[in-house]
N, C-alpha and C positions, 0 to 999 in steps of 0.2 A: 381514614386518615389521622396521624399522630398529629397531637398539637406539641406545639413548643417550647419549652422553659426558656426565660430571661436568658441564660450562656447560651442555649444553643442559637438564639435570632443575635446573639451577639457575633457570633461563629460565623451566622451568616454574613452578617456586614461585611466580618472582616474578608471573606472568601472576593466579595462583590470588589469591595475597595482594594482588594489585590489586585484583581480582574483588571480595574479600571483605572489606576493610580498605580504610582511610584512608592513605594515604602520598603523598610527594612521588615523582616518576620523576627516575631518571639516566639519563642517556642509554647509562649503560656497562649499564645492568638492561635498557634498550630493548635493546640490541645482543644481551644474552644469550639472547633470543627466540628459538622456532622461526624459521624464514626460510620465505617461500612462495617456491617456484620456479615460473615463466612465460618464456614466449620472450621477450614481447615486451610491456610494456605499452600500454596501447592509450589514445594521444593525440588518436586523429582528435577528439573533444570533451569538455569535462568536463562531468559533469551538474551541475544546479542546488547550488546552495549546495556549490561544492567552490572549492579557490582551492589554484592549484599554486607550491609555490616550488622554482624554478630554480637549477641548477647545470650548467657547460659539464661536459667529462667530465673529469676526473680535477682537477676542482678546486673548495674548500670556498668558494670566494667566491659569496655569493647575487646571480643577476642582477637579481629585480625586489622589491627589499628595499620600495619603497613600496607594492605590491600589499596588505600585509598591512595597513598602518592601513584600510583599507575593510571589513574584520572584525573589527580587532581588539574591538571593545565586544560580537561575537556570542558567545554560548555554542559552544565547541567538541566535536565529537561522538569525531572519529577523526583520525588523521596517520600516514600510511604512507609511511617512506621507503621510495624506490627506487633501486635504483643497476644496471651490469650486471655481470655475474661476470668478465668476461674484464679481466683485470689484468697482460697483457703490458705493460711501458715507462710503466705507469700508477706512482703512487707507492702505497706499500703502504694495501691498503684498511682496513686495520683502524684507521690514521692519520687517511688519508682522513672513512673514515665519524664518528669522532671529531671531529674537524676541523669537519664539516658541522653535525654535532649545533650544537658550539659556538655557530656562524655562527645556527645557528637561536633558541638560548636567548638568546643576545645581541636578537634581534630580537623575541622573541616569546616572553619569561620566563613569563608565563601560563601556556602551553602544559605547563610542566612543574610549575605549581603544582595542577594541577588532577588530583584522583585517580581523576576520574570519564573521564576522555579515553582512549579504546581507541587502545594504538600497533602498528602491526602492518610487518613488514620483509621486504621484496620483493625478489629479484633475478632481473635478468634473466640470459636463457643463452643467446639465438639470436646474440649478437656473437661472432665469432671472428677482427676484425682489428679494430688502434685506429679504422679508419674507421668501420666499424660500430658502434661501441662509440659512437662518437660523434655514430651518429647517432639513437640512443636517446634516452629522458627521464632524465634524474637527477635527484633532487630530492625532495621531501615534496609530498603531496598532504593540504593541511586540509579537510576534511569541516566544516560548522558550520549552524546552526540561528539564524538571525535572527529578531528579534524581530517580532511581529505590530502592523502599526501598522492604522489604518482605512483606508490605502491598500489595503495587503495584505489587508485585512478583506475586501474587495470586491471584491480581485481573486482571493481563495480563494472565495468565491459565485459567481462568475464562472465559475471552473474548475467547480467541482460542479455547476451550474445545467445548462454545456454536458454532462457527464455525463449526465447526470438523464433533459437534453432527446431526448439521442442515443437513449440507452437505452430511453425510454419511448414516441420517436419522438413527443411533443408538439412540434407547429406553433411556429417559434419567428417572434419578433416580428415578423420582416421578412417572413412569411408572407402570397401574398393569402386575403383575409376574403372568406366570403358574408357577402352583407348581412342582416343580422339576426341572425346569431352562431348557435352550435350548434343553439340552438334551431328555430329558422327552417330550416336545413340539415334537420334531425332530421324534421321535419314536410312538409318537400319529397319527401324520399325516400321516406317511408310512404305517401305520397299519390299519388307519382307511379309504382313500379314494384309489379307486378302480382304477386301471388302465385302460385308455380308448380305449379297445380290439379293439370295435368296426371303433373306428377312425385311429389307428396307428398300422400298423403291415408289412412295409416294415424295415429290416435289419438296425443297423444307423441311424433309423430315431428319431427326437426328438419335442416334446412339451412342452411350457413352460404354465404355467397359475401362472398370477398374480393376489394376493389375497390382499384388504386392506378391512379393519374395525378396531372399538373402541369395547371396551372394558366397557358392563354396571355393574355398583358397584352394583347393586341391584342383578340382575343375576349371576353375575360374566361371563357372557358368551359373544362372538364376537354380534355384533349390527349393524347395517348399513354394511354391509358384500357387497361386488360389485366383482366380478369377471373376469377377461380382458384377453382376449389373449385363450390361454388356448386349447384341442383339438378341442372341438365342441360346439355349444353355449348346448346341452343337458348334454357333461358331465361340464361347467361352472357352471349347476345348482346345479348338483349332488357335487362338491366341496360345494357351497355355504350352502347344506342344512345341508353338514357334518358341516363346520366350525360352523354350529348354534349349536350344539351338542359337542363343546367345552369346557365343566365348570370347574370350581377351578379354574376361574383364584381371585386374590387378589385384594385386592381394588386401582386403583390409579388414577391419575389423568383423568378425562372422558374425556377431549381435544384432548387426544393424538391419533394420527392418528398411527397404526398397517400396516405392508405389509411384504407380505411373498411371494417368488418366486418356484414352484411347477413345478420341473421337471421330464417329463416322458422320458423314451430312453428303443430303444430295441437295444439292442446290437447288436454286431457282429456276437455273437453267441446264438442270438435269444431269448433272453431272458430280459425281460420286468421289467425294475428298477422303482423306486419311488426315489425322491432325495428331502429333503424339504434346503431349503437356511435359513442361521439364520435370525432370525426376526428384523423386523427394523421397527424406529418408531421414530415419532417426535411432536413436541408443535408447532402445526402453529401460536399461540400466541407470543411462545417462538422467533420463527425463522422469524417472521413480520420482512421485513427492512435487514433481511442481504445479501449483495449484491452478486450477482453470475455474473454479467458480468463486473467485475472491471478492472482497469488497466492493473496490470500483467496478469489475466485471457485472457484481451483480445489480448495483446502482445503475448501469448505464443500459442491462440487459431490463430492466423494470422500467425505462423510461425510454424507449427506440420512439417516441414521438419527436426527442430533443433532436433538432437540427441549426445546422449553421452554428456548431458552439465555438464558444471561446473558454478553451479550456486553461485554468490556473493553476499551479501545482507546487505548491510545498516539496523541494527537493534536498531540506538539510538533510544530517544525519538518521533520525530517527525514521525517515518516510523512507525509508531502501523497500522496503516490502511492497508499497503502495505505488513507487513507483516503475518496478516491475508490471505491478497488476496494471495499468494505462497503457503501457507497454503491451502487455499480452493481451488484452482488450484487442487495439486495435494491430496485432499482429493475427490473432486468432480470426478475426470477420470481417477485418481488412474495411473497418471505421471510419480511415483516416478521410474519407470521404463527407463523412458528418460536420469534420471537424475542421474549420475555419483558420483557426490561428490557436496556437498555445503560448503561454508565457509560466516557465518554470522558476522562482526566485529562490533565492539561497541567501535571504538578509543583508546584503551589502557587501558581497565578496570578500574581501580581507580587513574588511574595517574594522579597527576599535572601534567597541562599544560607545564610547563617548565623541565620536563622530560621525555617528548614525543618525542623520538631521530627516524629522518624520515626514515624508513626502517626498524625500529624496537621499533614500538609505542606500538604493541600487540592487545589484546583484541581478538584474531579469534579464532572463534569454527567451527570447523571442524567437517564434519558427512557424513557416507554414509550409511544413513540410509533404513530400510528393511520395516520399517511400517510409517503412520503417527503419531504416538503417539510418536518414538523414534525422528523424525523431531522436532517436538512443545519441546520434553523435550532439543534438542540442544538449538530452536529458545529463550527459556525460560532462560538458563543457560547464553547465549550469552549477552540479551536483562538486566537480573538480575546484572552482572559484569559492566556495564559502570554505571555511575554515571550524565551524561550531563554537564563534566566540562567545557567545550568548543563545540566552532563547529563547525569547520572543520575537516574533517576524515580523515583513513585512507585507500581511497579506491586501493589506487595502490597496497602497499601494500600488502591489501586483494588479490587483483586481482595475484599480483605474485606467494604468496605462494601457491594459491589454484592452481594455472600452475603446481609446483613443488608437489603437494602432488596428484595429477591426470594429468602426462603426458600424457594418453589415452585421456582424455576428446578433445573432438573436436569441441564446442563451448561455447564460453564464454559468461554468462549471468552476466553484472551487474547494480542490482537493485540500483541505486542511490538516492540519495536526491536533486533533482534540487535547493534547496536554499541553502546550502552549497557547496563549494570549495575544493577538494580532496587538503589537507597538503602536501600532498609530490607528485605534478605531474613531479618532476624532476626527479622522479623514473622510468616515463614511458617510455625510451628507453626498459627498462630490459622485459616489456612486451613483448611477441614471441608468442601470436596467437591473430586473430581478436576477437574488444572487442564489443559486444550488448550491448548499456546501453538503462538501460529503466530508462526512469526519471520519479521520482514519484514528486508531488507536483509544477507543472507546472502553477502559476498565469497569468502569461503574455506570456511569452518566456522559452526558454531554455537558461539554461544558457551557456556560452559562452566554460568553463571549459570543461563542457560536450560534447561538438562538437569536441573540441581537442582530449577527450579521444579516440572518435572514428576513428577521423582523421589521428591522429599520430598511433594507432593500425590497421590499414585499414580494420573497423571495422563499426558501425551503430549505428543509433539512431533510439529512440522508444517512440511517444506518445502516448494518448490513441485513437490517431485516425490516425497517421500516421506511416508507416517504410519507416525511410531516409536511404538510400542504398548508394545514390550517394557521400557522404563526401570521402569516401578509395579514389576516382578513382580525387579528386580535388587536386589543385595546387596552389603556391603563386598568391595572387593578381584574384583569381578567388572566387564570392561571392554567396551565397545558402540562400532563404528566406524558414522560418520556421516560421509557425503559425503568418505570419502579419511581422516578423519582419528581416529585412537583414544583412546579418555577412559576411566579409571579411576576409580574410587571409591575415594579414598584418605582417612579419617581424616572419613567423611561429607561429601566436598565431590570433585568432579570436574577430574581432573586431564587434562590433553593429553600423550598419550605420543608423537604423531608421527602422521605420514602410512604408510596400507599399504603 
């Protein structure tokens, strides 16, 4: 373990005071924080809602000052200062750092007035010559959340719809359609496909065939037909032949892949029944790149024993990928039955910062949906209600109100943004159930405030790789290492000690 210098200890105290208090930030305090070392900062593409403020190597002059105007009115989540460790033949690094912060403060004084903004300092270690150092990125990366306009609301719905459509394989609007619709298709299939009497004889037995195909625009018939499972290879060939006669389809996008589940059953009464399930379909081109193994899904799949859940999720701008994760998890595996209640929070709808009162900030949207569509509608309403005015959120208020609304809920899941600190941590004693905190957007290490939530409620903390359940048994003075960063409980709060 690395031992701390007095300067670094001061920096850690600053970090915790920023997390649990309200104060202006100075560049001197920010630069006293622990430095994150990486080989090279990846500039292959900045993510959505990120702005790079750039400097030349060894220079304090901002190269793109006009860029900040485009995001000036938006809520800011975090600012990361990035420079190279190589200092040979360049100005004194501390003086250069100070000058660069002065340039940023002149350009964007609002950043230093918002105590909710998270500040990080990152140094790149790979450069060993002035030439290689000049090739690296030097500057600040500002992460922000824009207000949600009606246009953005529609864009969000389109994004979420695409996730659900691909997950559930609902035929898209440009898919070929069967005349008469789903009922006519069901009737045709159940009337024309023969029951496999030779292979299915005993009462109560069932066989299912999965039919996959495309529709040829010229013929209006299924093509590239594949049949899997089923009663027998012989019967599968029969289904394939019958499907080839299913004519009359309208024109649609030829790349769409359709699938049908056809079930053959002999009931306890001895009667044979054929049932065709709803047609499914998706466009592989549209669904390419949509992840089904995301953070929320991985945590939920690792914790299948969570039942009767209360799920509380931050739906402010930076959380969009994780909102989609939750929707996808429910869509793919019909997990709505395991969740009794949802609360989505946006930190007060459109309230100005000065009007947000601890415990009654609002912007809470409740749902007990029986369908993915209703869940999605609630999410969109919550997202559209917020305007990204500032970065601290009302996580604790949302959890408290969720427990009040669902006293029968057994597991409380908080899906929270690691890069923001709840404005209402002082209310944590009002939470009456353990909270499982799923941390979103972790870049280097968990925010101590979220360890604090899990610890004080006797809950747990969850990252994309780990389920940390030890927190609930920890006591004053004990330490824990997560993602290579060591935390210690001092005076009832978590303090960062360093990296292992």
